[in-house]
C-alpha positions in Angstrom: -19.6 -24.5 14.4 -17.9 -26.6 11.9 -18.0 -26.0 8.1 -20.1 -29.2 7.8 -22.6 -27.9 10.4 -22.7 -24.5 8.7 -23.5 -25.9 5.3 -25.9 -28.5 6.6 -28.0 -25.8 8.2 -27.7 -23.4 5.2 -30.9 -22.8 3.2 -31.2 -20.7 0.1 -34.5 -19.0 -0.4 -35.8 -19.9 -3.9 -38.3 -17.0 -3.8 -35.7 -14.5 -2.6 -34.9 -11.4 -4.7 -31.3 -12.4 -5.2 -30.2 -15.5 -7.1 -29.0 -18.6 -5.2 -25.4 -18.0 -6.2 -25.4 -14.6 -4.7 -27.2 -15.8 -1.6 -24.5 -18.5 -1.1 -21.7 -16.1 -1.6 -23.1 -13.6 0.9 -23.8 -16.5 3.4 -20.1 -17.6 3.1 -18.8 -14.1 3.5 -21.1 -13.6 6.6 -19.9 -16.9 8.1 -16.3 -15.8 7.6 -17.0 -12.5 9.3 -18.7 -14.1 12.2 -15.9 -16.7 12.6 -18.2 -19.6 11.7 -15.8 -20.4 8.9 -12.2 -19.9 9.9 -9.0 -19.3 7.9 -7.7 -22.7 6.6 -11.1 -24.4 6.8 -12.1 -26.5 3.8 -15.3 -25.8 2.0 -17.4 -28.7 0.7 -16.7 -30.0 -2.8 -18.8 -28.2 -5.5 -20.9 -31.2 -6.4 -21.5 -32.2 -2.7 -22.6 -28.7 -1.8 -24.8 -28.3 -4.9 -26.6 -31.6 -3.9 -27.0 -30.5 -0.3 -28.4 -27.1 -1.3 -30.5 -28.3 -4.3 -28.8 -26.1 -6.8 -26.8 -26.7 -10.0 -23.1 -27.5 -9.5 -22.3 -24.5 -11.8 -24.0 -22.2 -9.3 -21.6 -23.4 -6.6 -18.6 -23.3 -8.9 -19.3 -19.7 -10.0 -19.8 -18.7 -6.3 -16.4 -20.3 -5.4 -14.8 -18.6 -8.3 -16.2 -15.2 -7.3 -15.1 -15.7 -3.7 -11.6 -16.7 -4.9 -11.4 -13.5 -7.0 -12.5 -11.5 -4.0 -9.8 -13.2 -1.8 -12.3 -14.8 0.6 -11.3 -18.4 -0.4 -8.4 -20.0 -2.3 -8.8 -23.1 -4.5 -6.0 -25.7 -4.3 -7.0 -27.9 -7.1 -7.9 -31.4 -6.0 -7.2 -30.6 -2.4 -10.3 -28.4 -2.3 -11.3 -24.8 -1.6 -10.3 -23.2 1.7 -11.1 -20.0 3.6 -8.1 -17.7 3.1 -5.6 -17.1 5.9 -5.7 -13.4 5.2 -9.5 -13.1 5.7 -9.6 -10.8 8.7 -12.9 -10.7 10.6 -14.8 -7.4 10.2 -13.4 -6.3 6.9 -14.0 -9.4 4.8 -16.9 -7.8 3.0 -15.0 -4.6 2.3 -12.0 -6.5 1.0 -14.3 -8.7 -1.1 -16.1 -5.7 -2.6 -12.8 -3.9 -3.3 -11.3 -6.9 -5.1 -14.5 -7.4 -7.1 -14.3 -3.7 -8.1 -10.6 -4.1 -9.0 -11.4 -7.1 -11.2 -14.2 -5.2 -12.9 -12.0 -2.2 -13.4 -9.3 -4.3 -15.0 -11.8 -5.9 -17.3 -13.1 -2.5 -18.4 -9.5 -1.4 -19.1 -9.5 1.7 -16.9 -6.4 3.1 -15.4 -5.7 3.0 -11.7 -6.3 6.7 -11.5 -9.7 6.4 -13.2 -10.7 3.6 -10.9 -9.7 5.5 -7.8 -11.5 8.6 -9.1 -14.7 6.5 -9.6 -14.5 5.2 -6.0 -14.1 8.7 -4.6 -17.0 9.9 -6.7 -19.2 7.0 -5.5 -18.2 7.7 -1.9 -19.0 11.4 -2.3 -22.4 10.6 -3.7 -23.2 8.1 -1.0 -22.0 10.5 1.7 -24.3 13.2 0.3 -27.3 10.9 0.3 -26.6 9.8 3.9 -26.2 13.4 5.1 -29.7 14.3 3.9 -32.5 14.0 6.5 
């Protein structure tokens, strides 16, 4: 499936619980994981995709920025936005989540040790919840 085909078939649910930007970001991450969008593939320009999806250009721009911060895509100025070459299938979502956490931790001004401790605490809490019947 080409990027053009993927985006042409994409539909964002207006009545869904999550906002359109988040839906778009998750759809792109899923497509990278499935291999529908491959490393080096160019994403549509912001305005063109916004028009196709019926959303504001700012929604697409924010999505692309978040995906770039997460390492899923890379912006190359006027050349466009491309799926990163280091986006390995299967762990794209984990890498994206880790990078988003790292950005947030930096913005909060916490040390690396504090950030790592927070991750271990969250993993511990989650493991305890999953272990319960």
